[in-house]
N, C-alpha and C positions, 0 to 999 in steps of 0.2 A: 503456617499463618504468614511468615516471613516471604514463602515463594507468591503469596498471594497480595505482597507490599504492606501487608499488616504489622506493623513495627509500634505505633505508638496508639494512645487511647482515642486520638481522633481519627486516624486511619481506621480503626474499628468503627468510629459513629458515622464516617462517611462512606461503610462498607454497605452500600443500599440495598436492598430486597431487588431480585430480578422481576419475581412474581409472589404470589400471594395464595394461599389455599384457605377455603373458608371451613373453619372448623367450630364456628358458632352453632350450628343446627345438628342435632342427630335425628336421622328419620327410621322407621321400622324398617326390618330384614324386607317385608313383604313389598313396600314402596319401593326399595333399593332395588329389588327383582322387576319390579315393573317398569322402573326408569333405565334399566338395563344399559352398560355402555357407557355411562356417566359417571364423573367421579361423585361417591358418596360415603356420609359417616354414618356408621352403626354401632350399636352398643348391645353386647349379649353376655351369656354366661357361657363358658368352656364347657362341651358337654363331652368331648373326647379330643385326645390329642396324642398323636402316633408318629413314629418315623417310618416312611415306607420308603421301599426300595427299588420298585418299577414306576418309569422306566428309570430313573436315578435316585440319588437318596436323597430326600424331602420331607421335610417337616408339615404334618396336615393337622390343621386344629379346628374343630367344627365350633361354631359359635352358635346360640339360640337365643331368640328372644320370643314373647308372647304370640307373634305372628308367623314364625317360620326359623329355619336355618339355613346355615351359610357356612363354606366352607373357607378356611384363609391358607395359602400355600406358599411355603418358604423354599425356594431351592438351596438358598444360601444361609446358614443359623449356626448359630453357638450353641455350646451346652445351657449356657444360663438362659437361652432364650426357650429351653424346653421346660426347665424348671419353674421360669416366670409362667408361663402358658398352661399350666397344670389344670385339670379339670375342678370345675367348680369357680375359676378365677373370672373376675367382671371386665370385660374387654372392651375399648373404644376403638373401631379399626376405620381407616379413610383410605378408600380407593376406588380403582375402576371395577366395577361389578360385572362378569362376563359369567355366562352359561356355558359352561363346558361341559365333558364326558360324564362327569360325576356329579353333575347339578350345577348350583349357583356358586360362584367362588370369587375370591380376590387373591389376586398373587403378587405377592410382596407389599401388601397393604401398609401404611405408617398406622402403628397401633399405641395404645397406650393402657398401661393395668390401671384400674381405677375403684374406686370404692362406691358403692350403692349412692346416688346422689349427687356424685361428685359436678361442682359447677362448671360451664362451658364457658370457653374465653368467649370475651366481650367484643374482640377485636380479631380483625382477617389475621391468619397466621404468616408472616414474611417467610420469603424462602430465598436464601442468599446465596451469591455464586460460592462455590466451596472447592477445595481441592481434594486431594487423595487422602483418607485417613483423618478428615475435618467435617464432623458431623454437624448437623443443622443445629440439635441440641447444644452441643460445645459451642458453636458459633453465636448461637441466640444469647448466650450465657455469658460468654465474653463482652459481647456488644452491650449487654443490658449492664453489665459491670464498670464498661468504659463510659456509659452515658452517665453515670453517678460520679466519674472523677472529673470529666474536663470542664474546661473553662468555657461557657455557653456565651460569653461577650460576642457582640455582633461585629464582625470586622469591618463591616461597611457603616458610613454615618448613617444616624437616622434621618436626616434630611434626604439623602439619597434613595433610601428605601422607599419612603414615603412617596417622594416625586415619581419614581419608576412603578410605585403600586405593588412591590414585591412582598411577601409574608416574611415576618423574621424569620432570623435563622434557627433559632431551637425548635418553635412550635412546628416549623416546615420539617424539621429533621424527625422531631418525634411522631409526627402524623405519618411518615414514611414507613417508621419503625413498627410503630402500632397503630394501623388506620382503625378508626371507630368503625361501628357496625353501619351507620348510617353514610358511611363516605361514599362516594361515586366510583365504584369499582372499577368501571371503564376507564374514567380519567386517570385513575392510579396506574393501570395495566398499559395504558397508551401513551401516559407520561406527559398528560396534558395538564394535569391537576396543578393548581398554583404552587403547591410543595416542590413540586418537580422544576418548575420554571424557576424557583428560585435558587434550587442546586445546580442546574444549569447556566443560570447566569453568573453564578459564584466560580464555577468549573471556568468558564469562559474568560470571565474577567482574569483569573488567576494566570491564563495562559497568554493574555494580550499583555497582562502586566511584564510577566518574565522576558516574553518577546520584544516588547519597547524596551525594557532595561535593558535588555541585552545588546540590542541598537546602539542605545546610549554608550553603553561601555563601551561597545567597539567604536565608535566615532571619538571616544577618548583617548584611543591610541594611535599610535603614529604609524603613517605608512609612507613610502616615498611618493612624491608627487611625479606622476610621468605626464609630464606637461609638453613635450616635444614632438610636434607633429612633423618630423623633418623629412629629409632627403629618400629615406627607406617608404617612410608611410606614402610621400608623393608619387616615387616612383613603383611602388607596387600599386595603387590606385591607377596609375596608367597604363600600367601593363596587362591590366585585366581583359579578356577579350568580350567584357560585357559591361554594361553600367550597372550600379546597384538600383534595385527599386526603390521608391520614395521611403517605403516602411525600412528597407535594409539601411538608408542613410539616416533616418530617424532616430533610430536604435544605435547607429553608430557614433551618432551625436551625442546621445544620451551618457555612451558608455566612455566617450571622451570627456566630457564634463567631469563625469565621477573620478576617475582616476587621476585627474588634475588637482584633485584635493588632498589634503595632508591627513586624512583619515582612513583607512581601508574602505573600498568600496565592496558591497556584497550585493552583487544583481544576478537575477535569475532572466537568463535570455529563452524567451519561448518562441516555438514557431514550430508551423506543422511541416510534416514530413517534405521535404525537398524546398523548404522555403528559402535556404540560404544561409544558415546559421554560421555555417563554416569559415566564408568568406567575411563575415564582419568579425568574428574571433579571432582571424588571422590578422586582420587591420588593427586590431585593438593589441596584438601580441607586437605588430610591428612598432607601435606608439610605443610602448614599454621598452622595445630595443633600441628606438631612436632614443628615449630617455637616459640610454645607459643602464639599463636592467636587463635581466633575464627573464624570458617565460617560460612557462610549461603547461602542456597540456594533455589530461589525463583521460584516456577511454575506456570504458568496461571491459572490451574484447579486444583481442589482437586483430582480428580481420577490420574492426572499426578503426583501430588506433592506425593501423596499417595503411587503412584509406585516408586517413588524416595525412598521415607521414608524406604519402607520395605526392598528394593534390598541393599541401603548403610548401613542401620541400621544391616542388617544381616551380611555384610562385617566387619562393625567397632564395634559394640558393643562386640563381642567376643574377639575382642584385646584393651577393656577395654574403648573405647571412648563412652562418652554418647552424643547421638542424641536427639534432642528435637523437638517434632512436633507441628505445629502451623497453625490453620486452624481458619476460621471465623465460621465454624461448632463447635466448641469445645465448651462444657460445660463449665461454667463460671468458677468452680474451677479448673477444668484441664488447663483451659487456664492460672490462675493466678500460678497454680503450674511450667508449662512451662515458664511464663515470667520469673517468680524467677529463675529458673533453668538458663536463658539466662543471666538476670543481676548479677548474682553472678559469673557467668564462669563456673559453675559444667558442662553445655551444651556445648561442644567444637564445636559442629555442631549442626546447625539449618537449620531445611527443612521447608517448607510450601508454601501457598499461599499468596497474597499480605498482609493477617495479620500481618506478619512478618514486615512492615513497619507502623504500626501502631505506635501512639506516646507514648502508655504503653510500647511498646516493646524496652528495652534499654540494649544494649550489653555490657559486662564488656570489651572486647578488641577486635574487630571486625575487622581480618587483610585480609580478602577475601570474595567477593560476587561474586556469581554464580547466572546468571540468565538465565532461560531454556525458550525457544521459545521468545527471547527477544523482538521480533517485535510486541507479542502480550501485549506488556505492554506500559502504556503512557511513554512519555520521564519524566513527573514530579515523574512517581511513580518509575523508574529506579533512579532517582537523588535522591530521600528521601531515598532508601536503601543505596546507596553510602555515603550518609550525616550521616549514624548511626556510622560511623567509630569514634574514638575520634578527639576533634578539632585539633589536631596538625598533623593528619595522615589520608589520604584519603585510605579507603581499595582498595587493587587489584581488578581489575573488570574483570570476565569472561563471554561472554555473548555466548549462545549456540543458534543455529537454524539449524534445519532440511530442511528449506525451503532454500536451496542453493540461494546467493545472485550473480545475473550474473556480469561479471567482470566489466562493464561501470559502473553498479548501486555500487559497491564497491570501485570503483575510483572516485566516486562523493560524496554520501553519509555516507561512511565510510572512507573517505581519511585519518582520523586521527586515525583509527583503526588498530592493526595489525590484518592479518586475518590468521589463521591456518583451514587447510582441512584434514578431515580423506577421501582420497579418495579410499579408498579399504575395502569391506565389510569381516567382518570374516569369516573363511573358515567355509565350511559344510551347507552355508546359500543356498536354492534353489532359481533359477529363478522363477520369477512369469508370466506367459501367461495373458496378459489381452484379454478381450472379450467386445465388445457390443452389446449386444440384444434388440430387441424391446420388449415393455412391454406387449405385446401380445402374447409373447412366454413363459409367467410366469410360466406355467403349467409344461414345460420342465424344467425349473430352477428349481421347486421344486422338481421335479424328481431327480434333479441332486445332490442338497442338502440333498436327502435321500438316494441316494447311498454314497456320500462321509460320511456321518454319518454312515454308515452301514460298513464302512472300517474301523472303529476307528477315524475318521478325526473330526475335530470340525469346526463349520461354522459361521462367522458373516454375518448380515444381516442390513444393515445401511439404515435408512431412514430419510429423511431430516426436518419433523416436528412430535412434539408430538401428538396435536390433529387437528382434521379437522379445514381446513381453507377456506372460501369459494373463498377467493380471489384466492388462488392457490390450485387447486382441486389434492392435492396429497396425495398417499396413505399414511396413519400415521405409525405412530411406534406402537399406539395401534392397531390399526385394521390389520395391517400386524402379530403382535402376536399373535391375534386372528385367523386368517385364518391359519398361519403356524401350531399353536397347534391343530387346526383341521385336518389339511391334513397330519400333521405328529403325530399321535396319540402315536405311540411307541417309540417317542423321548421324552428331555426333552427340553422345547423350554422357555428361558429366555428374560426377558425384562429389558434394562435400560437406563433410559433418565435422563437428569437433572434435573427435578423435583421431584426425589425421594429422601429421607432421604439419607445421608451419609452413614449410618449404613445398611440401605438396599441396596443401592448400592453397598457397600463392600462384601455385603453378598453375592449378584449375580455374581459379579467379581470372588470373592473365589470359587464361585461352579464353574463357567465356567472353570477357571482355573486349578481345581481339576479334571477336565473332568466328572463331575458329570452332565453337563449338555453340550448336543449335539451342539443347537444353540442357537445364543445371539443376539436377535433383538435389536438393539441400536440407538440412536441418536449419531450426529458428539460428544457425550462426551467422545467416544472410540479414538477420532481422532490421540491422540498423547499417548504415555507412556506407551500403554496397551501391555504384552510379553506373548504371549501363544504359546509357538513353535508346540502344537499338532494343532493348527487352520491353515488349508490351502485355505478354501474356503472363499472369500469374495464376497457377494453381494451388490451393491450399487444401491438402488431405487433412480429412478430420477436424474441419473446420470448428466443430462443436467443441473442441477440446482446446481452444485458445482462448485468452481473454480478450476483450475489445481492444485494449492500447496494443497488444501484440498483432492482432488481426490488421489495425489501421497500420502499424509500422511496416507491416509485410507488403501490405497492398501499396504503400508508397515507393518498394522497389521498382514500381511500373510507372509510366505516365510522364517519364523525365524527358522524354523527346516530344517530337510532333506528332506522331502517329497514335491513332486511336487505340487506348490502352483499355485490358478488362480484367478483371480479379475474378476467379470461378471459386466458389467456397463450396467444396464438395463435404457433405455429411452424413451420417450413419443415423439411419431414422432406426426408432422413433425418439424424437429431439425433447429435452426435458424444457421448461418452462424458461431457466435462464439462457440456455442455448439457443431458444427462440427468440428470445429477446434481443441477445446479441446479433444473432443472423439478420435480424431484421433492420438493427439499427445499420449495420454495415451495408444493406441494400439502399437505406433510405438517405443515406447523408456520406459525404467524403469530407466534411468539418470538422476538424480533430477536435474544435472545441465543445462542440455538440456531442463527440463521442465521449468525450472527456467527462462531460455532464452527465450522462447517460452512464457511463460506466462508476461512478461517483454513486449512483442510485444503486446500482446492481450488486455492488462490491463493498460499498464505505471506502475511506480513505487510505487503507492499507498502501496499495500499491504505488499510487502516487508518491508517496511519503520515502518510500525504500523503509516503509515502519517495522520491517522484520529487524532493522537495525535500531529502532529507536526506542524501544522499551516502551515506558510508560508514557509514550507521547501520546498516545491514542487519548482520544477526549472518552471517558467512561459514560456518560449521561447526555450529553448534548448530540444531536443527530444534525449534521451540517445541513442536508436538505431541509427536514422540516423546521429547523431552528434557526434559517439564515437570517430573520430578523433580530434574533438575540445575539446574534456574531456582532452587527453592526453597533448596537446598543453597546456591547461590553467593551468594543473597540474606543467608542467616543468618550464613554465613562474612565477607560484606562489612561488615555491622554491626558484627560481633564485632572484625574488624580498624579499623576506623574508630573503635570506641570506646576503643580502648587504644592509648595515645601510645608505648607501646614497637613499634608498628608501622608507624610513620609511614613509615620507610625503605622497608618491604616493599610499601605502599601505591603510594609514588612509582615503585618499580623496577618493579611488576606494571604500572603504567597506562603508564609511558615504554614497556615492550616491547610491549605489546598496543595501543595509542592513538595513542603517540609524539605529534605534534602536533594529534592529532583529536580532542581530547575536545570542543571547544568546541561543535560541533553538537550532541552529547548535552544541552546544557544548556537548550535551549527547549522 
């Protein structure tokens, strides 16, 4: 029960059914046989019960009523069941009836041993989410007992419930656990019933209250005001070989206004692949340095961190700013030297991977934290970096994501963040044409790669795995490299993957960047941050195996120069429904926000949030697409309740009921 988060009586009461079984009717065995393939409930006397051994050990129980007979077959059974299902016993069995080799049968049906004339249930039977070793009977009993003990008082004020035309809390919960016979079963199953609406609203309201309260708590803490836009910021902007786009300038102004405040900024910077987030982040870091503080930039992979380091150090170091480089693969001596620079304050900007958050790294005066691809880090990792500031001052935090967050997701899971969007690409970027091609046409694709290389263009060829896996018969990076090197003897073909040593990886990336290598075969290590304007053709092997946001990220590695760019999605047919949807989306649009919206429809919120680390952060009942209208209402009600001091007890009671002690994870 603890694994399911069921620690209190209210946890049990709010453990709502995922579906229902109709045990309110019994039909004859003959009628069940005629219906075949459907779930039915029958009743009969056991005429024979035996343990068979062919083709494996199994319990075979024959039951009969006045219209016919039926076999119940159990592959897994206990000795007590053999005694329970002895000849002459009356049994009520429910399951899918199939016509097998030995006639009509139900395999592993739900059953009850009953007396003649035993009454039928008057309501649908709930089926609950359960864990290993936790039976439905046990859960039903525990929930039933808990319902006798809980405090049923409504946590929402009666005028609010009436104004929003919500069902009262107690009748809504009881209806979902014990739905009467006359209830609209379809509305129960698709969760459109008013009782479900009340549960969804309460859940969304708890989440909004928690996030907005976290935002208030954050604003009550001190942060160093970084209000100086000084010599470094001005010299940096003058030295850039391009002008900021209107969107970049607008977002920079928003960040600058935030970091002047004496409380911590918590801003999410969204921008499609190639929109120019890095330069905005670097200008924000320059303002922190101008104001006398250090800044830190953390990226999820060494390739991405290195890309940031090379780009930003090339901008900053000529202006006299010392930039430290910190990753797990540094030699002990180099790591000690970099750590000492950070601790002494000599390094004004620190760039690296999660090595930055190790205990050994202490900052002199950290004023600003920048987290790139923030959803790739755990909640705990982001929190550790934020806690690297001085005890009395929390650093300002800028999170960046090239995976745009759909509006409904931003309003729920990021309700306590300010969100900035760079919604235009720098001028001169070429549009990317996307095509889906069957693996059988690989030879044509290789010819196309050859032609592009002869025109002076460079090519990425991305594979999902490094070495052969029997479970997934995928073309691997090593095989593909060998195949392309043989098919294209006049070209230089490189291979980069996550298991190469950092120095080897960097040497290959440098050769590709310098156009000494025409084709780069890679695993998804090149997903983010790699910037080679001359690369204009991307081939993605087994594209059906990738998620939408990953395909979009990979495609964003081309189209960075002025040449027309193409992305070819090689797929293995036949395609499943979800894979078809993904490839169709990639062909139809290059708009990251539209792709993110469709990705949310296909997969739910998990990947956007990095929810693998957010534990119970996921909504259990509300669906962000179907219930977007409720998100708006919950947000407005949460703001109103928090504004009015008279509702302090209401807020506390509602959060205690829905989140218990689990509020912490929402605060990061």
